[in-house]
Each structure stands twice: as C-alpha cells, then as structure tokens.
N, C-alpha and C positions, 0 to 999 in steps of 0.2 A: 581872501581873508589866510587862504593857506598857502595859498601862490606869494601872496606878497612875506609870509614870515618863511614862506622857504627859499624866496632870493635876497632876504637880511642878512642881516651878517652875525652868527650866533654867540657871542661873546658870552651868553652863560651858559653853553654845552662846551666852550674851549675853557673856561676859567672850571668848570668842574672836571671836566678830562685831564689838567693838568692838576688839580689837586689832588685827583685821585689816583695819576699815575705817579704823583711823588711820595705818597702815603705809599703805594703798595712797595716803591724804589725802598722807600725808608723801613716797611715790615722787613721785608725782605732781610736787612743784616740784623733783623732782632731777634738771634738765634741765635745759637753754640758756632762758633765756627767752625773747630771740629771736636767729636764727641768724644776723641780717645778712646778707647781700649779697659775691659776689667784691669787695675794695677797689679796685677798675683805673682811677683819673682819667681823667678824658675829656684829652687833651690841649688841646682846646680852655681848657683853663683852667677858674676857678671861677668856677658862674650860681648867683650868691646865690636870684634866680626861683625857681629849678629844686631848691636845696634847702630855700626857705620850703614849696615846693607840696607834696614827697617831707611833708615831716613835717605839714603838715595835713592828708594824705590818709593817713597808717598811722599816726598815733599810736592811734587805740582799737585797732588788731589791737596792738601794744603794751602797752595795760592804761593807758594815759597820759590820763589825766582833763581834762587841760588843759596847752595848752605858751604860749611866747609864745617869739619868736625872733628876732632883730636880727641882720644880715648884711652885711658890705657888699664888692663887690671895690675890689680898690685902684687899677685901671684907671678905674674911671669917675667913686670917691668916692661913689656913693649908697648911701644906709642903706637895706634892705629890710626892714622892718618886718611881722611877722604873727604871727596871734592866731588858736587855735579851741580847741573840747573846749568843758565847764560854763563856768556863772557866768560867758559870755560877757566872755570876759576883751579889755585894752584894750593901747593903747601903754604907758600907764602902771601896770598893773599889777604890782605886786610880788610875789614870788615869794622863800621861803627858796633861796639860793644856797647853803647848806650849805658844803664844804669850799672853793667858789670865795672865802668872805669871808675865805680867809688871805693870798691874795697883796695884797690890800688893806690886812689888817693888817700884809703886810709895807714896801708903801710909805710906809705913817705913821711906821715905825721909821726905814727908812731916807732920810725927809723930815727929820726930827727930827739925824739923821747930818748929814746935807746941812750942817744951821743949828748944826754944832757941837756938838750939847746933849745927843749920845749918840755913846760911840768904840764902832763895831761892834768892834774888838778887846781890850777894855778886859778883864780874866781878873774872869770871876764866878764865884762860888759859890752851892750850893742841892747840898743831899740827901747831902755827903758828895763832890761831883763840882768839877772845874773845868774852866769852857767860855766860850766868847765869844757875844755877839749873836749872830756869823757863821754860829757853830755852830748856832745854835737856826734861822734862817733856811733852811740848808740841809735840818736834821731832821737835825744829823748831834752832838747835844747829849746825848743820853741820854737824851732824855724818853720818856714811851709814848705811846700812843693814845687808852689809855682814859680818855677826858674825863669828871670826876667826884673821879678822886683827886686826890694830894695833890701840887701844883703845884711838882714837883721833879723831876729825871732818877732814873732806876733803873738805869742803869750810867753806864757810863765814855763820852766821847764820841771823837768819829771818825769813824764808821760810819753809812751813810745809811737811817736807821730811822724811817719816815712818821712823825712824833707830834702829835698834836692840844694834846697838852699842853704843847708849848712853845709853844703861839700864844696859850695862858692864859697863862704866863711873859712872855710880852711885850707883855700888857695889862696887868700890873703895872710894866712897865718903864715904860710911855706911861703911867700913873698920876701916878709916883712921878715922871715926869722933865715932865710938864706941870702937876703939879697938879690936875686934873682928873680926871672919872670916866670911862673910857675911852669907854662910850658919847657921854657928852656932847660928848668932847674931837673925837670921831671925828664927830660927825653935826653938829658945830656950828664943824669945824674943817677937816679933813680931805675929807668927805664934799662940799660944793661948792669944795674947789678943786677936788676931780675932775668938776667938771661931774654931779653923781649927785643930780640934783633931787628924784629921788621915791624916793629908795633911804634908807635907816638901819639902825644897827646896833640891835637890837634890834622892841618893837613899837611902830608908830607909829598913833596912834588913828585918826590922815585919811588913811592908805595903804589904794589897793585891795588887799587881800590877794586871790590863790588858795589857796582851801581847799587842804588839804591832802586827801591819800588813802592807806589800802592796798590791796593786792592781795588781791582775797576767798578764793581760793583762801588763802593766809598765816591766813586766820580760821577756813579749814575746816581746816585742819592743827595749828592748835593749838586749836582747838577739840573736836576727836576724838580728839588726841595726851594733851592733860587729862582728860580722860571717861577716856581708855581707863587712864591711870597712877592717876586715883580709885580707880577702879575694879577694877583687877586683883586683888590682893592678897585685899578680900574676896568679892569675886567669885569666886575660886578656891576658897577655905575656903567661903563656902555652898554653893556648889557639888558639891562633893565631899564635905558634910555630905548636902543634899539628896538625892542619887544615891543615898550607904550609907545614912540613914535612911529610903528613897524617900517624902521627904516629900511630902504634898497638900499643894491650895490651903487658906489659912485663912486668921486673919485676924493671927496675929502675923507670919506668913511675908509675907502682902501689906505689913500696913508695914516688916519689913523690905525688901522690892525697892523699897518707896515710897521709901524714905530712902536705899537705896544710888543710885538713879535719880536721887534729888536734890542726891546727892553730887558724881558725873558730872557732873551739868549744869552743877552750881558749878564744877569742877574745869578743866571745858572753856573756860566763859566765864572763870574769872581767866585762866588761861590765852590767851585769845585777845586779853586786854588787855593783858597784860602788855609786848609788845611795843606797840601804841600808844599805851599808857598810859593809868591813872585816867579823866582826864577825858575822853575818849573813849566811857565808856557808853553811852552814849543811842546814838551811833550804830556800836558795833560790836556789844552784848551784845546786841539783836534778833537778828543773826546768827548769833550763836554758839546762841545757846537755839533756833534754824531747822534750823540742821544737823544736831545733839542730836536734836530735835524728827524730824525726817527718819530720821532711825538708827532710834531707839525705832518708829517706824509700821512700817516696814522690820521691824522682829525681831518685831513684835508678830501681822504678817502672817503670816511664816514660822512662830512659833512654832505658829502656830493651827492647824497640820495641812491645812489646805484646800490640792489645789493651786491654784485660783482663783483663792484669795488669797497663797500660796505666786506666784503668776506677780504678783499685784498688788505682791506686795514689789517687786521690779526697778524700781515707778517711781520711787519716792523715791530707788533708790540711785542710777536713772541721774540725777534730779536732781544728786545730790552730784559725782558725776563730771563732769555738765557744768559745773560750779564751778569744780573741779578741773582741768578742761581748760582752760577759755574763760577764768577768771579774772578774773571784772570787777572794777575798781576800789570800793570803799567810800570813799564822802566821811568827810572826820573833820571834829572842830572845829579851830578855832584854838586852838594851843598857845600854853603861855609862852615867851617866845623867851628862851636858856638860852645860856649857852657861845659869845659874842660874837664871840671875837676870833677862831675856829677857825671857827666855822659859823654864826653866828647874823645875817650882813648878809639883809636882805629890798632886793631891788632890785629893777629891769626892765631890760630885755634890751637897753631903747636901752643905760641908765645904763653897764652892765657893756662893756658897747662902747666907750665912751666913756673909760672908763677903759683899756682896752686898748689904747685908741689913743694915750691922756696914756703906757704902759708904752712903746710902740715908739719913738713921737716925741720923747723925754726925753733930750738931749747933754749933760744933765751928768752928771762925769762917778762921780756917788755914785749916782744913782739908775740912769745906765743900768748897773751891778754886778744891779742884779736880774736882767738877762736874759745878763751877761756871766760874773760870777762863779761859774766852774759847778762841781759836785762830779757828778762820774760814778755813776752810779744802777744802770742796766742797759743791754747792748749800747743802744748810739745814743740813748741817754735818758741825759739830767746835770739836776739842780735847779740853777736859778739860788737867788739870795734872794729866796724864798719864791714860786716857782714851775717848772713844770715846763720842760724845755727838749728837743725835742725834734732831732737831730742829721742830715744826710742830706742829700740833692739837695738838699730846701726846708727847711732850717732853722723850726721851728715854737716858740711857744710854747705852753701848755695847760694846762687844769687843770680836774678834775671833781668833784663835786659828790652826796653822797648824803647828806641828812638822812632816814633811812629808820625807820620809813616817814612817808612822805606828799611828799618831794620832790628831784629826781634833777636834774645838772644839768651842762651841759661849754659849753664856751668856748675856742676856738682862735685862733693868729692868726697868718699868715706875715708878721717883717720886712721881709724884701726883697721882696714882692710889697704890702702894705699887708693883706692879703685879713683877712675876722675874722668871725667865725660864732659867737652865741652861743645855747644852747641851755637854756630852762628852761622845767621840766616839773613838773606835780601827779600824782603818784600812779608809776604803772612797775608793773612787775612782779622781782620777787628770784628765784633761783633757785642752786642748787649744780652746779659744774661741777668735774670734774679738774684746772682753771685757777683753782679760784679761784671769788667771789664773780661773779657776771652781773646783769647789771642792766638790763633792756630800753630802758630810758630814753637809757640811754649808748651804747647799743650800736644801737640805730636814730639817735641824731645821724651816728654813726659812717659808718653805712650812708647814710644822706641824703647826706653830707658822699662820700662815694664818688659817688654818682651826679649829684650838681653840679659834678663836675669836681675835688674840690678835693686835694692832693698828700698823701693821710694817708700816712704813715709811719712803722712804731713798734707797740709793745703798750698805751701808752697806761696807764692804770689795770693793767692784771694785771700781777701782780707785784709793784706797788708796795702796794695798797690794805689 
C-alpha cells in the first residue's frame, strides 16, 4: 500500500502546499510597508538639504524605483532639487502625481469663478441630487471615489467623503464653460499661467517620464493566490480520487496533472496582471511564471521522497520568501493617461512647487478660498476648496497621491513660513495595517520631513484615503 501511494499522484499535498504558499505570501504583505521614525521636528527649522539627503539615501529601502524632490525653506528662498534611482531622472523628469492633480483642477475651477464664468454656489443637479461646485471641491457633494463609474452622486451632499468622481464631474464643467476639451484647456491655458512648463494633463510625447513600478511582493502574492484559487477545487477532487482509488502514475493522470498545472499557472499570471493592467504582460508575466515555477520545483523535489531532494526544496522556497520580505520594485511600461482631472497630471517636482507657491501667494479673495474656505474632516484636519488643510501650531496645506501600481506623491507647504516640499516617486510598497492601507513612499516622505525639521502635525491621509 505504501508503495502504491508513493507512486500515486499527490494532488492533496500539492493543493495544500500551494494554498499555504499563497497564504504565507499574502501574510508577508499584511504589515506596515515602512514603519517610519518618531516625528519630532528639530527646533532649528526646516532644512531642505537634509530632506533631499534622507530621501536619496533611503528610497531603495522603501521600494521606490526613482524619485524627484523639490523643497524650499521660506527663509532663504532657494529651491533645492534632487533626483535619484533608475532611469537617471533629472529636474525636468515628470511623474504621474496621481491625486495631486486635484488641487490643480480645483485651481482651474476657482479661476473660472474669479472671471465670473462660474458660480460656486449655484444649484446643480445630477443623479437625482442637488449640490454646488463648492460641495464638489469640498468632497461633500455625494460623489464616490470609484473612478470609471457614472459621473453622478451616489448619495446626498453634506458630509465629507473623499471622491475622485467629483473631479471627473468638474472636468465636464470646465469643458462646458470653456468650450474646450479638458486636457487642451488645462495644458494650453492653466498650466502655462501657473508656470508649469514641464507638466501636462495626459501623455506628452516630448516629456521625460519616469517609468512606473510595482512592488514585487504584490506580484508574488497575486501569482500564488491566483494559482491556489484555480487549483483548489480540481486539486481536492482529483486528490480524493487518486487516494481513494490508489491511482498510480500513467498517461491519463500525467495529462491531467499537466493540465491542472497549466491552469494554475495561467490563473496566477492573470491575477498578477489584473493589478498593473494587461499592457504590462511583458514586464510582469515572466515574474509570475518564475514564482510559480519555483513552487513547482520545490514541490517536485519534496514529493520525490529523498532526504537530499527535500533539503534542496528549501532553496526555491527561500527565494520566494526573500522576494516577499525584500519586495523589490518591478519596472512597468508607460500606461495610457486616464481619469485626467482627479489623477492624470504628469508633473515635475519643481513645477508642482511653483503651483503651491502660487496657491500660497494669491491674495485674490476667490482664489484664496482654496486655503481658507474650510470643511472639517477629522481632528485638526479640514478640507479647503480642493486641498487639505492641517490646523495647529504650524498650519499647512497638503495633498497625497497614489496611482497604484506605479506612483506615489506627497506635497506640503506651510503658508506662515513659506516652506514647501514636493516628493514624487515611481514604485513604492503597499501593505495593509489596522489603520488602513500603508504606502512606503508616503511614509518615507514624512520620515524625511521630520528628520529635516519640518513641523509635522496630524494624521494626513490616514483615515481619509
């Protein structure tokens, strides 16, 4: 009997091993991507040179493939620029700034209101609800954050609910008001006025774009999860049959095993591609196949029964664990620019610093509402017309951006001192924690700002994302 079983098909063992591997890979992601340090600002004040040094020195440890930084201490007025990472970025390299697009779109709406072409408080109707443009800018018009759905509210206005869909609605308002396509108007009128000469909403063939990247640990987890899901039911059924009937190796069963392995590999590859998009088949597919191949090699060695072979089985498993722990960035291809108004701006760090400078400096009463017309969100945090405002001893304007997978961004300015920092990143890790999603690039930015003496205060994106 033992001989028959040893020569049979260990479907149950294979299924269990794949499921366990998938759960372990997923568990490796259920941790903070970047724990950060105690944020205790230096009383000496904000030091942009220190900020750039910390970011350049530590970006690889946070899984960031490349970054660009622009920072200024208001006291001296000098803008410090720094770049690091793959593809040798320069001061003009642009990144998808993700949700940092929203404040620029909001500025365009306020500018049209300043010209008398829009009324921020005129009633508007969509989805059976009545709201105002002021509500939309406050993220309080009842829109959802699920981009790609119908551009209409999903509930009544009144309470804050971060909503990218509302900025899709603002794009239609801009188009109706100006008679121009959103990207055309923003790129030909708004961005030049803001001095954002390297930036564009949507793809610019002449731009030097930093390529996106995905966390290798995510690819590993999706590959194994997809394979385990595809393999689970047929593996259990065939495992029970082969054990009950004491089936031995043969042509038919070998064919079924090969078919199951192919289905599992296909399921894993498809799952891994679902997050970065099908256009990244060439970049991500080989990694998914490699990870599944390592699992197959480990199982084949283990199932052989020899002690030496079982010892060797630990080697491919160790490689998988290393990927899950180290989570190296995997380069992706440039993807189409979509959802332009809420997330489709491609900008350089220096350009975005110039934009924040304009926001702080504007004394026009309509434009000043961006930072003064506030809706309370959570303790010490309010939302202006398109940008977050942190109250406290050192009030700040800030916004974060995540186009996952691919890019992370954080920008913050302190109007009272004139200090500004913009950090744009390609890559970065994503993890789950009790506080919500954790993004290594954003937390690295906060850690670097703290070490550079910036007066940080508040929870920032946590609780809002």
